[in-house]
All heavy atoms as an XYZ file, in Angstrom:
682
protein
N     -82.294    -29.041    -42.794
C     -82.008    -28.124    -43.881
C     -83.087    -27.055    -43.975
O     -84.254    -27.345    -43.791
C     -81.992    -28.876    -45.206
C     -80.774    -29.640    -45.463
S     -80.997    -30.321    -47.104
C     -79.394    -30.324    -47.664
N     -82.634    -25.872    -44.276
C     -83.580    -24.781    -44.458
C     -84.124    -24.811    -45.881
O     -83.391    -25.068    -46.830
C     -82.913    -23.437    -44.215
C     -82.602    -23.180    -42.779
C     -82.075    -21.779    -42.622
C     -81.795    -21.484    -41.170
N     -81.271    -20.134    -40.998
N     -85.394    -24.524    -45.971
C     -86.018    -24.473    -47.287
C     -85.837    -23.062    -47.854
O     -86.025    -22.069    -47.149
C     -87.503    -24.795    -47.162
C     -88.177    -24.940    -48.498
C     -89.624    -25.347    -48.343
O     -89.924    -26.127    -47.423
O     -90.432    -24.872    -49.134
N     -85.464    -22.980    -49.114
C     -85.274    -21.685    -49.752
C     -86.624    -21.027    -50.015
O     -87.575    -21.692    -50.398
C     -84.531    -21.842    -51.075
C     -83.092    -22.218    -50.923
C     -82.416    -22.233    -52.266
C     -80.960    -22.572    -52.139
N     -80.288    -22.582    -53.436
N     -86.649    -19.727    -49.812
C     -87.858    -18.981    -50.123
C     -87.919    -18.732    -51.623
O     -86.900    -18.435    -52.253
C     -87.881    -17.647    -49.390
C     -88.087    -17.781    -47.911
C     -88.226    -16.409    -47.287
C     -88.475    -16.534    -45.806
N     -88.647    -15.216    -45.181
N     -89.111    -18.832    -52.159
C     -89.279    -18.574    -53.582
C     -89.364    -17.073    -53.806
O     -89.929    -16.339    -53.017
C     -90.548    -19.242    -54.099
C     -90.444    -20.737    -54.125
C     -91.664    -21.326    -54.767
C     -91.529    -22.839    -54.818
N     -92.679    -23.456    -55.455
N     -88.793    -16.661    -54.905
C     -88.827    -15.261    -55.284
C     -90.157    -14.980    -55.960
O     -90.543    -15.632    -56.908
C     -87.668    -14.951    -56.242
C     -87.637    -13.528    -56.683
C     -87.233    -12.531    -55.813
C     -88.016    -13.184    -57.963
C     -87.202    -11.215    -56.222
C     -87.985    -11.869    -58.372
C     -87.579    -10.881    -57.497
N     -90.878    -13.988    -55.455
C     -92.179    -13.632    -56.016
C     -92.180    -12.150    -56.370
O     -91.723    -11.318    -55.596
C     -93.295    -13.916    -55.025
C     -93.348    -15.360    -54.631
C     -94.519    -15.583    -53.734
N     -95.231    -16.695    -54.339
C     -96.509    -16.910    -54.259
N     -97.263    -16.079    -53.588
N     -97.062    -17.939    -54.828
N     -92.725    -11.857    -57.508
C     -92.883    -10.471    -57.925
C     -94.290    -10.035    -57.548
O     -95.267    -10.651    -57.948
C     -92.662    -10.319    -59.437
C     -91.222    -10.696    -59.787
C     -92.966     -8.890    -59.876
C     -90.935    -10.697    -61.264
N     -94.371     -8.971    -56.786
C     -95.671     -8.481    -56.322
C     -96.112     -7.284    -57.151
O     -95.339     -6.726    -57.940
C     -95.595     -8.073    -54.845
O     -94.675     -6.975    -54.729
C     -95.137     -9.226    -53.961
N     -97.352     -6.885    -56.946
C     -97.872     -5.706    -57.647
C     -97.097     -4.457    -57.245
O     -96.875     -3.567    -58.066
C     -99.355     -5.519    -57.336
C    -100.227     -6.563    -57.973
C    -101.677     -6.321    -57.642
C    -102.527     -7.422    -58.256
N    -103.959     -7.212    -57.959
N     -96.668     -4.393    -56.008
C     -95.898     -3.239    -55.562
C     -94.533     -3.194    -56.252
O     -94.037     -2.119    -56.588
C     -95.711     -3.269    -54.050
C     -95.093     -1.993    -53.535
C     -95.223     -1.872    -52.040
O     -96.226     -2.321    -51.479
O     -94.283     -1.312    -51.456
N     -93.926     -4.338    -56.490
C     -92.656     -4.377    -57.219
C     -92.829     -3.823    -58.627
O     -91.975     -3.093    -59.132
C     -92.119     -5.805    -57.300
C     -91.704     -6.356    -55.952
O     -91.360     -5.555    -55.064
O     -91.748     -7.596    -55.789
N     -93.924     -4.170    -59.262
C     -94.195     -3.686    -60.618
C     -94.404     -2.174    -60.605
O     -93.905     -1.459    -61.474
C     -95.402     -4.424    -61.221
C     -95.060     -5.901    -61.404
C     -95.815     -3.794    -62.540
C     -96.227     -6.764    -61.785
N     -95.134     -1.677    -59.609
C     -95.339     -0.227    -59.497
C     -94.015      0.506    -59.308
O     -93.770      1.532    -59.927
C     -96.250      0.078    -58.316
C     -97.660      0.211    -58.700
C     -98.487      0.761    -57.558
N     -99.756      0.078    -57.655
C    -100.264     -0.727    -56.760
N     -99.638     -0.937    -55.641
N    -101.409     -1.311    -56.957
N     -93.179     -0.013    -58.443
C     -91.888      0.632    -58.186
C     -90.998      0.606    -59.422
O     -90.292      1.567    -59.705
C     -91.195     -0.031    -57.015
C     -91.854      0.275    -55.686
C     -91.267     -0.519    -54.545
O     -90.311     -1.283    -54.759
O     -91.772     -0.363    -53.423
N     -91.031     -0.467    -60.171
C     -90.248     -0.546    -61.403
C     -90.759      0.461    -62.426
O     -89.971      1.091    -63.141
C     -90.309     -1.950    -61.970
N     -92.063      0.623    -62.476
C     -92.646      1.597    -63.393
C     -92.206      3.008    -63.031
O     -91.863      3.808    -63.898
C     -94.172      1.492    -63.353
O     -94.753      2.497    -64.135
N     -92.198      3.331    -61.758
C     -91.785      4.666    -61.326
C     -90.291      4.892    -61.504
O     -89.857      6.025    -61.702
C     -92.179      4.895    -59.869
C     -93.674      5.043    -59.619
C     -93.942      5.110    -58.116
C     -94.217      6.261    -60.307
N     -89.505      3.847    -61.447
C     -88.061      4.023    -61.601
C     -87.660      4.335    -63.039
O     -86.568      4.825    -63.283
C     -87.323      2.778    -61.118
O     -87.550      1.697    -61.986
N     -88.534      4.090    -63.985
C     -88.215      4.363    -65.388
C     -88.683      5.737    -65.842
O     -88.530      6.088    -67.008
C     -88.840      3.286    -66.276
O     -90.251      3.384    -66.227
N     -89.236      6.537    -64.935
C     -89.785      7.846    -65.299
C     -88.699      8.773    -65.840
O     -88.911      9.456    -66.840
C     -90.488      8.495    -64.084
C     -90.853      9.928    -64.362
C     -91.718      7.701    -63.736
N     -87.552      8.805    -65.221
C     -86.467      9.688    -65.668
C     -86.017      9.387    -67.074
O     -85.859     10.298    -67.900
N     -85.814      8.124    -67.369
C     -85.412      7.747    -68.729
C     -86.492      8.078    -69.741
O     -86.199      8.535    -70.848
C     -85.095      6.250    -68.789
C     -83.787      5.822    -68.156
C     -83.653      4.308    -68.178
C     -82.621      6.457    -68.882
N     -87.719      7.856    -69.376
C     -88.830      8.148    -70.264
C     -88.860      9.636    -70.621
O     -89.061     10.000    -71.785
C     -90.138      7.733    -69.596
O     -91.235      8.115    -70.352
N     -88.648     10.487    -69.634
C     -88.644     11.930    -69.873
C     -87.480     12.326    -70.785
O     -87.667     13.059    -71.766
C     -88.561     12.682    -68.550
C     -88.598     14.174    -68.714
C     -89.791     14.815    -68.950
C     -87.446     14.919    -68.629
C     -89.830     16.195    -69.111
C     -87.467     16.289    -68.780
C     -88.669     16.931    -69.024
N     -86.297     11.832    -70.480
C     -85.106     12.191    -71.262
C     -85.248     11.727    -72.706
O     -84.936     12.474    -73.647
C     -83.831     11.591    -70.621
C     -82.642     11.714    -71.546
C     -83.554     12.272    -69.298
N     -85.742     10.511    -72.924
C     -85.901     10.015    -74.282
C     -86.953     10.802    -75.060
O     -86.770     11.079    -76.244
C     -86.252      8.531    -74.297
C     -85.089      7.640    -73.976
C     -85.246      6.543    -73.159
C     -83.829      7.895    -74.480
C     -84.183      5.716    -72.857
C     -82.749      7.083    -74.190
C     -82.923      5.985    -73.370
N     -88.040     11.188    -74.423
C     -89.071     11.974    -75.105
C     -88.513     13.329    -75.555
O     -88.733     13.754    -76.693
C     -90.282     12.164    -74.203
N     -87.766     13.991    -74.684
C     -87.184     15.289    -75.023
C     -86.122     15.129    -76.115
O     -86.076     15.904    -77.071
C     -86.591     15.977    -73.774
C     -85.826     17.235    -74.137
C     -87.701     16.298    -72.788
N     -85.283     14.109    -76.000
C     -84.228     13.892    -76.998
C     -84.814     13.567    -78.367
O     -84.345     14.087    -79.387
C     -83.300     12.765    -76.540
N     -85.836     12.742    -78.407
C     -86.468     12.411    -79.690
C     -87.079     13.665    -80.313
O     -86.924     13.914    -81.512
C     -87.514     11.293    -79.502
C     -86.812      9.974    -79.221
C     -88.422     11.174    -80.727
C     -87.742      8.862    -78.787
N     -87.768     14.469    -79.498
C     -88.333     15.715    -80.017
C     -87.266     16.643    -80.559
O     -87.422     17.233    -81.639
N     -86.179     16.779    -79.833
C     -85.090     17.650    -80.275
C     -84.499     17.170    -81.601
O     -84.322     17.958    -82.536
C     -83.995     17.724    -79.210
C     -82.783     18.492    -79.665
C     -82.799     19.874    -79.658
C     -81.653     17.835    -80.110
C     -81.693     20.598    -80.092
C     -80.543     18.536    -80.543
C     -80.562     19.928    -80.533
N     -84.188     15.878    -81.702
C     -83.537     15.385    -82.906
C     -84.467     15.380    -84.115
O     -84.020     15.636    -85.238
C     -82.926     14.000    -82.671
C     -81.675     14.072    -81.851
C     -81.631     13.522    -80.585
C     -80.543     14.723    -82.317
C     -80.485     13.601    -79.812
C     -79.386     14.812    -81.558
C     -79.361     14.247    -80.296
N     -85.750     15.144    -83.909
C     -86.700     15.249    -85.025
C     -86.710     16.691    -85.536
O     -86.636     16.933    -86.745
C     -88.112     14.795    -84.593
C     -89.161     15.214    -85.608
C     -88.155     13.292    -84.402
N     -86.806     17.642    -84.625
C     -86.790     19.053    -85.022
C     -85.496     19.463    -85.684
O     -85.493     20.194    -86.691
N     -84.391     18.974    -85.157
C     -83.081     19.316    -85.724
C     -82.956     18.822    -87.165
O     -82.534     19.562    -88.053
C     -81.984     18.709    -84.847
C     -80.594     18.917    -85.375
C     -79.965     20.149    -85.250
C     -79.903     17.887    -86.001
C     -78.685     20.346    -85.732
C     -78.624     18.071    -86.487
C     -78.019     19.305    -86.355
O     -76.757     19.496    -86.847
N     -83.348     17.581    -87.398
C     -83.229     17.047    -88.756
C     -84.258     17.641    -89.704
O     -83.973     17.816    -90.895
C     -83.289     15.517    -88.739
C     -81.994     14.927    -88.229
C     -81.932     14.309    -87.001
C     -80.818     15.058    -88.957
C     -80.735     13.806    -86.507
C     -79.618     14.568    -88.482
C     -79.577     13.940    -87.261
O     -78.398     13.458    -86.783
N     -85.430     17.998    -89.196
C     -86.385     18.712    -90.051
C     -85.859     20.093    -90.408
O     -86.043     20.558    -91.548
C     -87.743     18.826    -89.354
C     -88.611     17.582    -89.361
C     -89.860     17.809    -88.515
C     -88.998     17.190    -90.774
N     -85.198     20.768    -89.478
C     -84.573     22.062    -89.776
C     -83.506     21.936    -90.849
O     -83.433     22.774    -91.750
C     -83.941     22.666    -88.517
C     -84.903     23.499    -87.720
O     -85.916     23.954    -88.285
O     -84.656     23.689    -86.513
N     -82.697     20.909    -90.748
C     -81.646     20.708    -91.753
C     -82.253     20.404    -93.123
O     -81.752     20.877    -94.136
C     -80.724     19.570    -91.330
C     -79.842     19.969    -90.165
C     -78.881     18.908    -89.785
N     -77.907     18.694    -90.850
C     -77.120     17.637    -90.939
N     -77.174     16.708    -90.014
N     -76.269     17.513    -91.917
N     -83.324     19.617    -93.130
C     -83.948     19.217    -94.384
C     -84.731     20.373    -95.020
O     -84.641     20.612    -96.226
C     -84.869     18.020    -94.120
C     -85.551     17.474    -95.328
C     -84.998     17.167    -96.533
C     -86.940     17.149    -95.441
N     -85.940     16.676    -97.379
C     -87.146     16.651    -96.737
C     -88.008     17.234    -94.568
C     -88.396     16.240    -97.181
C     -89.244     16.809    -95.014
C     -89.426     16.319    -96.306
N     -85.496     21.109    -94.205
C     -86.346     22.177    -94.717
C     -85.684     23.559    -94.670
O     -86.255     24.527    -95.159
C     -87.655     22.227    -93.913
C     -88.506     20.968    -93.956
C     -89.673     21.085    -92.988
C     -88.998     20.703    -95.366
N     -84.488     23.626    -94.080
C     -83.736     24.877    -93.928
C     -84.591     25.948    -93.228
O     -84.706     27.081    -93.696
C     -83.236     25.368    -95.286
C     -82.276     24.392    -95.936
C     -81.707     24.944    -97.199
C     -80.843     24.005    -97.976
N     -80.505     22.729    -97.519
N     -85.169     25.576    -92.099
C     -86.026     26.475    -91.325
C     -85.443     26.758    -89.939
O     -86.183     27.113    -89.033
C     -87.423     25.857    -91.141
O     -87.276     24.591    -90.504
C     -88.143     25.712    -92.442
N     -84.134     26.620    -89.805
C     -83.488     26.729    -88.506
C     -83.855     28.034    -87.824
O     -83.894     29.065    -88.483
C     -81.981     26.644    -88.687
O     -81.342     26.620    -87.461
N     -84.129     28.064    -86.587
C     -84.229     27.060    -85.532
C     -85.665     26.656    -85.220
O     -85.924     26.061    -84.185
C     -83.621     27.779    -84.339
C     -84.124     29.181    -84.478
C     -84.114     29.412    -85.987
N     -86.603     26.999    -86.071
C     -88.021     26.878    -85.715
C     -88.488     25.456    -85.477
O     -89.211     25.192    -84.510
C     -88.888     27.572    -86.777
C     -88.573     29.027    -86.803
C     -87.940     29.713    -87.792
C     -88.795     29.957    -85.754
N     -87.766     31.024    -87.426
C     -88.289     31.193    -86.173
C     -89.370     29.876    -84.497
C     -88.348     32.331    -85.391
C     -89.434     31.002    -83.717
C     -88.928     32.211    -84.160
N     -88.148     24.532    -86.329
C     -88.591     23.143    -86.130
C     -87.962     22.539    -84.870
O     -88.618     21.783    -84.155
C     -88.263     22.273    -87.346
C     -89.124     22.550    -88.536
S     -90.804     22.085    -88.183
C     -91.571     22.496    -89.708
N     -86.716     22.897    -84.602
C     -86.070     22.395    -83.387
C     -86.811     22.881    -82.150
O     -87.083     22.097    -81.233
C     -84.599     22.855    -83.326
O     -83.923     22.391    -84.492
C     -83.906     22.310    -82.096
N     -87.158     24.155    -82.136
C     -87.879     24.706    -80.982
C     -89.252     24.067    -80.837
O     -89.651     23.653    -79.740
C     -87.984     26.241    -81.113
C     -86.599     26.872    -80.999
C     -88.937     26.814    -80.061
C     -86.548     28.341    -81.352
N     -89.994     23.978    -81.938
C     -91.343     23.401    -81.894
C     -91.300     21.954    -81.428
O     -92.052     21.544    -80.525
C     -92.021     23.531    -83.271
C     -92.333     24.998    -83.564
C     -93.289     22.680    -83.337
C     -92.744     25.274    -84.992
N     -90.420     21.158    -82.018
C     -90.357     19.738    -81.662
C     -89.749     19.517    -80.286
O     -90.066     18.529    -79.623
C     -89.623     18.946    -82.741
C     -90.533     18.687    -83.894
C     -90.692     19.446    -85.007
C     -91.457     17.609    -84.004
N     -91.654     18.893    -85.807
C     -92.138     17.762    -85.221
C     -91.769     16.524    -83.196
C     -93.113     16.882    -85.644
C     -92.733     15.634    -83.623
C     -93.402     15.806    -84.832
N     -88.910     20.425    -79.838
C     -88.396     20.329    -78.467
C     -89.549     20.489    -77.473
O     -89.654     19.734    -76.500
C     -87.320     21.382    -78.216
C     -86.726     21.396    -76.810
C     -85.972     20.096    -76.532
C     -85.796     22.578    -76.652
N     -90.430     21.463    -77.731
C     -91.584     21.643    -76.853
C     -92.555     20.472    -76.937
O     -93.165     20.092    -75.932
C     -92.293     22.968    -77.134
C     -91.584     24.139    -76.536
C     -91.019     25.109    -77.337
C     -91.460     24.268    -75.161
C     -90.354     26.189    -76.785
C     -90.797     25.339    -74.595
C     -90.238     26.309    -75.412
N     -92.690     19.872    -78.110
C     -93.521     18.671    -78.239
C     -92.914     17.534    -77.416
O     -93.623     16.804    -76.722
C     -93.693     18.274    -79.720
C     -94.570     19.307    -80.432
C     -94.281     16.871    -79.854
C     -94.643     19.133    -81.931
N     -91.590     17.399    -77.467
C     -90.907     16.385    -76.659
C     -91.057     16.636    -75.170
O     -91.257     15.706    -74.386
N     -90.967     17.908    -74.765
C     -91.169     18.244    -73.356
C     -92.586     17.899    -72.905
O     -92.777     17.347    -71.818
C     -90.901     19.734    -73.122
C     -89.446     20.159    -73.056
C     -89.324     21.681    -73.127
C     -88.803     19.638    -71.790
N     -93.565     18.222    -73.739
C     -94.953     17.901    -73.400
C     -95.144     16.392    -73.284
O     -95.803     15.906    -72.352
C     -95.895     18.480    -74.446
N     -94.552     15.648    -74.202
C     -94.658     14.184    -74.141
C     -93.961     13.643    -72.889
O     -94.463     12.715    -72.243
C     -94.049     13.564    -75.396
N     -92.827     14.226    -72.524
C     -92.115     13.801    -71.325
C     -92.919     14.050    -70.059
O     -93.006     13.182    -69.187
N     -93.539     15.231    -69.960
C     -94.358     15.519    -68.788
C     -95.607     14.643    -68.751
O     -96.058     14.252    -67.678
C     -94.732     17.003    -68.733
C     -93.608     17.864    -68.223
C     -93.047     18.836    -69.027
C     -93.112     17.693    -66.945
C     -92.006     19.631    -68.568
C     -92.075     18.480    -66.466
C     -91.524     19.446    -67.284
N     -96.138     14.324    -69.917
C     -97.289     13.416    -69.956
C     -96.871     12.030    -69.458
O     -97.613     11.380    -68.714
C     -97.848     13.313    -71.367
C     -99.044     12.402    -71.448
C     -99.550     12.246    -72.858
C    -100.675     11.230    -72.849
N    -100.859     10.607    -74.126
N     -95.698     11.580    -69.856
C     -95.199     10.285    -69.383
C     -95.021     10.284    -67.866
O     -95.340      9.303    -67.197
C     -93.869      9.937    -70.051
C     -94.036      9.575    -71.503
O     -95.118      9.238    -71.957
N     -92.946      9.664    -72.246
N     -94.508     11.379    -67.325
C     -94.347     11.481    -65.873
C     -95.704     11.424    -65.191
O     -95.900     10.696    -64.213
C     -93.599     12.771    -65.487
C     -92.146     12.679    -65.908
C     -93.700     13.045    -63.987
C     -91.374     13.965    -65.730
N     -96.652     12.191    -65.704
C     -97.994     12.225    -65.121
C     -98.635     10.841    -65.122
O     -99.168     10.388    -64.114
C     -98.862     13.224    -65.891
C    -100.297     13.239    -65.428
C    -100.638     13.873    -64.245
C    -101.280     12.616    -66.165
C    -101.950     13.887    -63.816
C    -102.594     12.622    -65.742
C    -102.923     13.260    -64.571
O    -104.223     13.256    -64.140
N     -98.565     10.147    -66.256
C     -99.176      8.817    -66.348
C     -98.487      7.814    -65.427
O     -99.143      6.980    -64.799
C     -99.151      8.320    -67.792
C    -100.042      9.088    -68.770
C     -99.839      8.574    -70.178
C    -101.494      9.008    -68.358
N     -97.163      7.888    -65.328
C     -96.438      6.953    -64.461
C     -96.768      7.201    -62.990
O     -96.938      6.256    -62.218
C     -94.941      7.073    -64.697
N     -96.866      8.458    -62.614
C     -97.196      8.773    -61.224
C     -98.634      8.363    -60.919
O     -98.920      7.825    -59.849
C     -96.955     10.270    -60.930
C     -97.531     10.673    -59.590
C     -95.470     10.572    -60.981
N     -99.538      8.599    -61.852
C    -100.921      8.167    -61.659
C    -101.001      6.658    -61.482
O    -101.734      6.156    -60.642
C    -101.790      8.576    -62.847
C    -102.101     10.043    -62.887
C    -102.988     10.459    -61.743
O    -102.496     10.788    -60.670
N    -104.267     10.437    -61.944
N    -100.245      5.937    -62.271
C    -100.241      4.474    -62.186
C     -99.585      3.997    -60.909
O    -100.055      3.064    -60.261
C     -99.517      3.886    -63.393
C     -99.557      2.391    -63.442
C     -98.892      1.846    -64.688
O     -98.974      2.480    -65.744
O     -98.266      0.776    -64.576
N     -98.503      4.654    -60.509
C     -97.757      4.216    -59.343
C     -98.362      4.627    -58.021
O     -98.322      3.869    -57.057
N     -98.915      5.827    -57.977
C     -99.434      6.342    -56.719
C    -100.942      6.536    -56.725
O    -101.490      7.125    -55.811
C     -98.787      7.684    -56.366
C     -97.334      7.559    -56.010
C     -96.367      8.200    -56.760
C     -96.941      6.803    -54.926
C     -95.032      8.094    -56.429
C     -95.606      6.692    -54.593
C     -94.659      7.339    -55.348
O     -93.349      7.232    -55.024
N    -101.593      6.069    -57.763
C    -103.032      6.253    -57.859
C    -103.763      5.489    -56.759
O    -103.193      4.727    -55.987
N    -105.069      5.682    -56.705
C    -105.859      5.068    -55.650
C    -106.215      3.622    -55.949
O    -106.890      2.959    -55.172
C    -107.135      5.878    -55.405
C    -107.979      6.025    -56.654
O    -107.607      5.456    -57.700
O    -109.006      6.700    -56.593
N    -105.777      3.125    -57.094
C    -106.024      1.721    -57.413
C    -107.232      1.510    -58.298
O    -107.430      0.420    -58.816
N    -108.026      2.528    -58.516
C    -109.232      2.371    -59.323
C    -108.914      2.374    -60.814
O    -109.522      1.648    -61.578
C    -110.225      3.487    -59.021
C    -110.787      3.411    -57.630
C    -111.737      4.553    -57.379
C    -112.245      4.488    -55.949
N    -113.071      5.645    -55.629
N    -107.966      3.193    -61.221
C    -107.663      3.343    -62.640
C    -106.343      2.701    -63.047
O    -105.867      2.922    -64.138
C    -107.643      4.821    -63.018
C    -109.004      5.458    -62.860
O    -110.009      4.811    -63.083
N    -109.019      6.712    -62.466
N    -105.719      1.957    -62.177
C    -104.419      1.347    -62.476
C    -104.585      0.210    -63.458
O    -105.480     -0.609    -63.341
C    -103.751      0.827    -61.213
C    -103.289      1.944    -60.311
O    -103.239      3.088    -60.731
N    -102.946      1.605    -59.088
N    -103.676      0.123    -64.410
C    -103.678     -0.969    -65.364
C    -103.374     -2.294    -64.653
O    -103.820     -3.348    -65.072
C    -102.630     -0.733    -66.446
C    -102.933      0.430    -67.328
C    -101.792      0.624    -68.316
C    -101.958      1.903    -69.084
N    -100.817      2.171    -69.946
N    -102.589     -2.234    -63.596
C    -102.163     -3.438    -62.892
C    -103.354     -4.136    -62.231
O    -103.437     -5.336    -62.200
C    -101.083     -3.085    -61.836
C     -99.849     -2.547    -62.541
C    -100.738     -4.275    -60.982
C     -98.837     -1.955    -61.615
N    -104.268     -3.353    -61.707
C    -105.396     -3.921    -60.973
C    -106.545     -4.358    -61.864
O    -107.536     -4.870    -61.371
C    -105.906     -2.914    -59.935
C    -104.898     -2.694    -58.836
O    -104.098     -3.579    -58.551
N    -104.912     -1.534    -58.239
N    -106.479     -4.102    -63.137
C    -107.589     -4.467    -64.032
C    -107.503     -5.904    -64.454
O    -106.544     -6.543    -64.433
C    -107.587     -3.571    -65.268
C    -108.032     -2.176    -64.920
C    -108.162     -1.351    -66.150
C    -108.639      0.028    -65.773
N    -108.795      0.914    -66.873
């Protein structure tokens, strides 16, 4: 009989999973920024200024998430949370 191989999760698997969530992270950051701005505009009657401001805040947060995920996934290993 053949012995079954055990399934093991490696550090590389964790890195790849982290990088695969980058797209969702970006979309959610932008969507949250947009909807916060939209509802603040409706509440404060400042249309379209809060939507524009919060959309840019969401975009900045999304790009920051991309930057951090890429640093973690493709970094040199010195600053990775996984290796600490």
